[in-house]
N, C-alpha and C positions, 0 to 999 in steps of 0.2 A: 728674466721677469717680463710678464706681459702687462702693458699699461693701456687702459682704455681711455680714449679721448671722447668725451660726450658733451652734449650741450644742445640748446635750441638752435634753430637756423638763425643766421645773421648775428651771431654773438662774437664773431672773429675766431671761430674754432680753427678754420683753415690757416689763419695767420699764426696761431699758436703752434699748429702742426709744423708749418714751415720754419718757425723760429726754433723749434726743438730739434728738427731733423735735418734742415738744410736740403742738400741734394741727395741725402741718403734715403730715398723714397722708392717705393715700388707700388704699382697699381695692379690689382688682381680682382678676384671675386671671393666673397665669403663662401665657405664650404657648403655645397649643396644648393646654392642659389646664385642667380646672375646679378646680384646687387654688387656694385663696385666697392672694392675693399682697398683702402689706402693704408699702407703700412710704412713705417720708417724706423730707422735705428737712431737712438740717442745714447750718449755716453755719460755715465755717472761714475766718477772716480775710476776712469779708464775701463769700466765695465760696460759692455753694450747691452741695451735692453730694447725690446720691441714695443713700439708705440702704434696702436691701431686706431685710426680715425673712423669712428662710427657715423652712420647717417644722422643728420640733424633731426631731432624729435622734440616735441613739447611734453611728452609723457612716456613712461616705460610701457604703457598700454597702447598698442599701435592702432592706427586707422588706415594703414596702407601696407602693402607687401614690403616696401622699403623700410618702414619703421619697425616691422616685425623682427628684423634682424637683431635690434637692440634687446627686445624681450627674450628672444630665443637664446641669446648668449647669456644674459644676466640671470635668467631663471634656471640655467642648467650648468652646474659646476663641472660636468663632464664634457661640456662643449670645448673644442680645441682653442677657441678664442676667449674662454672665460678669463677675466683679468685678475691680476694680483693686486693692482691698484687702479682706482677710478679717478681720472682727472676730469672734473666737470667745469666747463667754461661758462661763465655767466656774463651777461651784458650788465655792467654796473649801473647803466642809466635806465635799466628796466628791470629792477630787482624783483618786484612782486611776481611777475610772470616766471622769471628764471628760477626763483626759489622753489617752485612747484616740482620741476624735474629734479633739482638737486636734492630736495627733501626725500623724494622717492628713492633715489640711489643711496643716499645716506642711511636710510632705514633698512637697506639690505645687509648692513653690517660689514661691508667691504672697506678696506682702507681707502679713504676718500680725501681728495684735494679739491678745494674750491678756488678757482682762479677768477678773481674779479677783473675781467678784461674791459677794454674800452673805458678805462678810468678817466681818460681825457674828455670823453663825451659827457660823462657825469659831471666833471668839473665845469665844462662849458654850460651845462644846464643848471649850474649852481646847486648841485646835489651833494650832500655830505653824508658819508656812510660811517656809522659808528662801528668799526670793525670789532671792538671788544664786546659790544652788545650782541653783534652777529655771532661771534665765537661762542658766547655763552649759550646760544640756542643750539649750536652744533659742537658740543665740547670735544668730540672725538675726531672732528675734521681738522685739516690743516688749511688755513685761509691765507692766500697771498693775492696781491694785486699785480696787474701787468698792463702794458699797452703794446701788444705783440706787433702791431703794424709798424711801430718805430723801434722794434727790437728791444723793448724794455721789459724786464721781468724774467728773463730766461734762467738766471742763476737762482732766483727765488723759487721758481717752479721746480727746478731740479732738486733743490734742497728739500722742498716740501714732499716730493715723491719719496725721498729716502727716509723721511721722518714719519710718513703716514703709516699707521699701524692698525691692525684689526683689533677691535675691542670686544671681548666676550660679554661685558656688562654694559654695552652701549645703551644709552637712554634714547629711545626712538623719538622722532619729531612729533609723531602722532601716536597715541596709545594703540597697542595691539597691531602695529603696522606689519603687513605681510604682502608678498607679491600675489595679488589676486589672480584667479583663473582667468585666462584671456577672454573666454566667452561669457564671463559673468558680468554683464553690463551693469546690472543694478548695484553690484558690490563695488565696481569701479567708480560709479557716479557718487556713491555714498562716501567713498574714500576721498574723491576729489573735493567734495563739499567740506569735509573735515580739514583737509590740507589748506584750502584757501581761507577757511575761517581762522585757522591757527596763524597763517601768514599775515592776515589782516590785523591780528592782535599784536604781532611783534614788529610790523613795519614802522609804526610811529616812533618806536624806540631805536630804530636802526637807521632810518632814512629821513633826513631833514632838508628843508630848502629855506634859503634866506627869506625872512618875512617881508623884507622890503623889495624883494625881486618882483618886478612887474611882468605880467604875462605879455610877452612880445612875440611877434611873428618870426619864426626862425628862418634862416636862409634856406633850409630844406623845404619848408612850406612854400616860400616864395618861388623857388625853382620848380616845385611840383605843379604850381598853378600854370606854368608854361609847358613843362615837359610832359605832363599828363593831360594836357588840354585835349578835348575830344576832336579837335581839328589840327591844331599846331603840333600836338604830340606825335601824330603819324607823320607829318611833314618833316619834323626834326629827325625822327628815326630814319626815314628814307634818306634824308640828306647825309646822315652819319654813315649809313651803309654805302651810299654812293661815294663818299669821301674815302672810305676804306678801300673800295675797288680801284679808285683812281691811284691811290698810293701803291697798291699791289702791282700795277703796271708801270707806274712812273719811276719807282725807286728800286724795283727788283731786277731790272734788266742788266745793270752793270755786274752785280755778283753772279747772275745766271750765266752771262756770257763768259765770265772768268771760269766758273765751274765747268762749263761745256768745253772750253778750250783745254783745261787741265786733263779731262778725261780723254780728249782727242790725243793730246801729247803722250798720255800714259799708254794708249793703245799703240801709237807709233813707236814708242821706246821699247815696249815689250816685243813688238813685231821685229824690230831690228836686233834686239839683244838676245832673244831666245832662238834656238834652232827651229827651223820650219817643221811643221808637223801638226798633228791633231790637237795637241795641248796648246800650241801657239794660236791656232785658229779658234779654239774654244774660248781662250781668254780675250783675244782681240776682236772677235766677231760675235761672241755670245755674252760672256759675263760682264765685261767692262761696259759695252754699249747699253746692255740691259739695266745695270745698276745706275749708270750715269744718266740714263733717260728719266730716272726718278729723282736722284739726288739734286739734279739741276733745279728742281722746283722747291727745294728747301727754303730759299729766300722768300718766296711767295707764301709758303705755309707759315713761316715765322712771322711775317708781317700780319697775316690774318689773325693768328693767335695772340700777337702782341696787342692788337686793338681790342679783341674780345676780352682779354685779361684786364685791360684798362676799364672797359665798360663794367666788368664785374667788380673790380676793385673800388670804383667810385660809387657804386650803388645804383648806377643807372639801369643795369640789367633788370633789377626788380621793377623799375618803372615800365620797362618794355613789356614785362609779363602782365602788368596791370592794365596798360592801355590795349594790349592785344586781346585781353579777356573780352572786351566789348566786341571785338571782331570775331572771336571764336564761337561765341554762344549760338548765333544763328545757324552755324554749320554743324551743330550737334556735338561740339567739343566743350569740355570743361575748361575753366580758366587755367587749371593746372596743366592742361595739355600744352600750353605755351612753353613750359620748361623742357619737356622732351623734344618739341619741335626746334627750339633754339639750340638744344644740345645736338640735334641732328645736323645742324650747320657745320659742326666740327666733325662728328662721326655718327652714323645712324645707329651703331651698336649701343653706345651709352645712352643715346636718345630713346631707343626702344626700351632699354632697361629702366630709364628714368620714369617711364609710364607706370611703374609700380607705385608711385606716389599717388596715383589716382584711384580712389576707393571704388567708384562706380564702374561696374564691369563693361557696360556699353561704351562709355567714354574712354576707358582704357583700351578697349579693342579698336575703336576708331583711330585713336592716337597712334597705336602700334601700326595699323594699316597704312597710314599716310606719312609717318615720320621719314621713311626712306626717300620720299619725294623732295625733302629739303636737301639742297645741294651741299654735300659734305666736302671736306677738305680733299678727299681722294679724287673728286672730280676736277679739282683745280688744275692738275697737270694736263688733263684732257682738254679742258676748256681753254687754257692759256696757250697750249700748242696750236690748237685749231684756230683760235682768234688771231694769233700771230701770223698764221698761214694765209688767212682769207680776208681779214679785216685790215684796212689800211691804217697805218700809224699816223693819225692826224688829230688835231683838236677841233672842237666845235665851240663857237663863240669865244675863241681864244683861250679857253680854260679847260673845258671838259675833254678828256681823252676818249676818243671814240671806242677804243678797245675796252677801256674801263666801263663805258656805258653798256656795251654788249654783255660783258660779264655780269653787270648789275641786272640786266634784263633776263639773263638765264636764271639767276636766283629768284627774281620775281615770278618767272614762269613756273618754277617749282612750287612756290608758295600758292599761286593761284590754282595749280593742279591739286595740291594737297587739300585746299579748302573745297574745291569742287567735288572731289571724291568723298570727302568727309560728309558733305551735304547729301550725297547719294546714299552713303552707308547709314546715315541718320534714319532713313526710312527702311533700310534692310535689317538692321540690328535693333531689336526691341529692348527697352529698359524698364525696370520697375520703379526706380528712384531717380531723382533729379540731383545732379552734382552741384557743387558749390566751390567757390574759391576762397581759401584762407591764406592771406598773404600779409606779411609784416614788411613795411617799408623801412629799410635801414637808412640812417642818416648819410648824407653825401660826405665823401671823404676824398682826400687827395690820394692818388694811387701810390702804393709803395713799390718802388722799382725793383726791389729785391724779390717780392712776391711775383711781380710780372715776369721777371727774368726766370724764376723757377718754373712758372707755368709754361712759358715759351719753350724752355729747355726740355721739360718733360714731354710736351706734346710733339715737338719735333723728333725727339728720341724715339717715341712710340711709333710715329709715322715712318721714320727711316728704317728702324729695326723690323717692324712688322711687314712693311712693304718690301724691304730688302730681302727677307727670307723667302717670300713668295716669288719675287722677281728672279732671284738667283736660281731657284729650282726651275722656274718656267723658262728662263733664258737658256739653261743647259738643254732642256727638252727641245725647245724651238730650234736651237742651233743644230742639234743632232738630226731633227726631222728635216731641216732645210739643207743640210750638208749631204744627206744620203737619200737614195731612192731605191725602188724595187729593181732587182736584176741589173741589167746594163742600160736601163731606160735613160739615165742621165748622160751616159757616154754616147748613146745614139743621138740624143738631142743635140749634143755638142757637134757631132759630125754633120748633122743636118744644118745647124746654124752656120758652120764654117763654109759649107757649100753655098748657102744662100748669100753669105757675105762676099764670097769670091765672084759669084755670078753678077751681083749687084754692085761690085767694086766699092764696098764700104771701106772707110778709112780705119785705122787701127783702133781708135777710141770707140767708133760705132760697132766694130766687130767685137770688141771686148764686152760692151754692154749687151749685145745680142746674145753672146755665148752665156754670160752670167744670168741673163733673164731666162734663157732656155734651160739651164741647169736648175734654177730655182723652181720653175714651173713644173719640172718633172721630178722634183724631190718629193718625199712623203708629204711635206707640208703643202707643197704646190698642188699635189693631187687632191688633198683634202680641201684646199681653198677653192680649186676649180669646181669641186663637187657642190659646194654650197653657194657658189657665185650666182647662179640663176635666181636664187631666193633673195639675195641682197642687191642684185643689179638694179631693180626699180628704185632703190634708195640712193643710187649713185655710187655704190661701193664696189671696189674690185676685190679679188680674192685675198689680197694681203690685209686689207681692212677687215675682211670677214674672219680671218684667223685671229687677228688682234681682238675682235669683238668676243670671240669664243674664249680666248685665254683670260680676258678681263672679267669673266665670271668669278675668277679667284679673287680679284680685287680690281676696282675700276682703273686705278692708276697703272695697272699692268698693261693697259692698252698702249701707252707710250713706250714702255720698255719692250713690248713685243715688236712694235714697229721698228724700234732702234735695232733690235737683234736681226730681224728679217732683212732690213736694208743694209746692215753691216755685212751679212752673208752675201747679199746681192752684189755689193761692190768689192767683195773679197777682203774687206777690212783695209784696203789700201788707201782710199781717198781720205777717210776719217773726217769727212765734212760734218758740220752740225746737222742733226736730224732734220731741222727745218729746211735747210738747203737741199738735202736729199729728197724731201717730199716735194719741194717746189720744182725740182727737175723731173719728177716722175711724169711720164706721158702714157696715154692710152695707145692702142694699136693704130688709131687714126691720127695720132700726133697731137691730140688735144691734151691739156693738162688734166691730171687726175684730181688734184685738189683745187677745185673751183669754189666760188662763193656758195653755190648751191650744195655741193658736197659737204663743205665745212659746216654750214648751218644745219644740214641734215644730220650730221654726226653729233653736233652739239645738242640738238633737240632729242636725238635718240638717248643720249646719256642723261638728259634731264629726267626722263621718265623711266628708263630701264632699271631693273633691280640690280643686276650685274655685281652681286656681292654674296658669295656663299656664306661668309661669316655672319652677315646680317640675317640671312635666311635661317641659319642655325639658331640664332638668338630669338627670332620671331617664333620659331617652332617651340622653343623652350618657354617663352613667355605666354603664348596662347595655348600651349599644351596640345596642339593639333596640327597635323600636316595639312588638313583641309584648308585652314586659313593661310598657311604658308604658300601652298600652291595656288590658291586663289589670288593672293597678292602677286606672286611671280607672273601668273598668266595675265592678270589685269594690266600690270605695268608693261609687260612684254607687248601686248596688243597696242597700248597707248604709244609706246616707243616706236613701234613699226609704222603705225598710221601717221604719227606726228612727223617722223623722218621722211616717209613717202610723200606726204603733202608738201613738206618744206622743199624737198628736192624738185618735185614736179612744178611747183609754183615759181621757183627761182631759176629753173633751167631755161 
């Protein structure tokens, strides 16, 4: 059985979804579109059923590409996601607005369940709902109450799903109700007027408030005066971000060191336990270092999403959208652009897809163009590795971690770049209409740690699995390219290196390093790297960095895995030192360190601007419908990345 989960934004729909499915969730896309599709399994009497969480919408008639998914499914019984039962989540404290969507779905004739969620908020606001009177208005619906955030109501909802039935003689909420043609604006407006008129006639008999209840300023209103203040609001948001980055560096180091050590021990154990040969080298020099180079950053990714989930759970994220709207408009962006941009901090792909909520074409295009400049979680492995290499671990004023401040500055740089390019595109892309922001402020709530935990688990799982697949494939390719070369070129390089070592009386360790370096430089990957080195040398990069830059077009975090694989082949997998120590030991031909402050900052600046993500490019092509805009974006960001990295290296050298 397919069960559709529907409702307005900010009704607690996600909490209901988590309550019913737990960890049995999967994220994909609706067939034929790039709108995120969240599905999960729930069990009723030992039988599994599919629950589909649809995008939040105020009406079945859409005003954006994202909301169009609901219309397309509900208006077409042949759609693969057409539901057997509709579960509509309502905010019990805002019944009038929520009844509009529910009445539309009810009139479709499908088995329908009304979930009066957030009942605690209604009680706090001294609102009383006469469920019997509400039931009389929707006789064929099953009505239950819940407070999903504290896990109340699951049994009632499951029982309601089993009892919901389709009625052939259903009395519609408004007379002659049908699903209007999507482009018939006049008919939609007429129906909306009828529905709200009917809702206004029944609300007095359903919803009452204590007569002696005095109108007092709520805690949410008091907090909003501070958190959405035109000056303090921005300062508080900046302080929260700074605090998050301080935590990322201050608390993640212990588990990261532990993970790094375990992968090193694993490589050593396999090297000793398995017979020597190609497969042993592939595991110890290719696969394990490559995967370990990304898994090590799981603690930092988990901390980032932990805080983002708390901001979302408490209702603060909606305030961020509100205050940032003031900042966005002068740059040609709609207030709704803030949601994709904030999503881009986690990953540019859902950020670009979230731009479908923006009805205005110009504002949607500008948002898509600049969203990849928001530093996503895939950049964290790159940033944190480079920061640990070139930024000293010390505090400023006895509290602020210098490395955390640098990470914060990189995120700010991305935001500034996004706004600057948006301002330019404002004059390039022409629009016929002016956009607007429609946003409902949810009440502040204490975070539910179960929901936070599910969010962190799902995000980390997606990060590890998606990155792991790419890195596994690239690690194998890199290992092969670094282990073999054309003809006997590698063997001749070894002979030359041995002669040089004998003439110059190098010790055993120096001779081993010289031979390993000669082999690597004359391998296929070394030849490729040396070919592109003249182009990247002005940025302070050597050929090994160049190869890692190229491979990271698959995904930004692959940069770290590629370096790990290349350096593991270089030391023949025997030292098994942490990657950071290997990079610190790396010297140029003149004996100077490869990874200096200038080089590290140059690389960080490069990754702030560079596109470096094929999956994002594919989504941009899908959303814009044109390779022209995709390659324009790739070229623009590539030029910015090169110039920014060049200036950074030259100024700091």
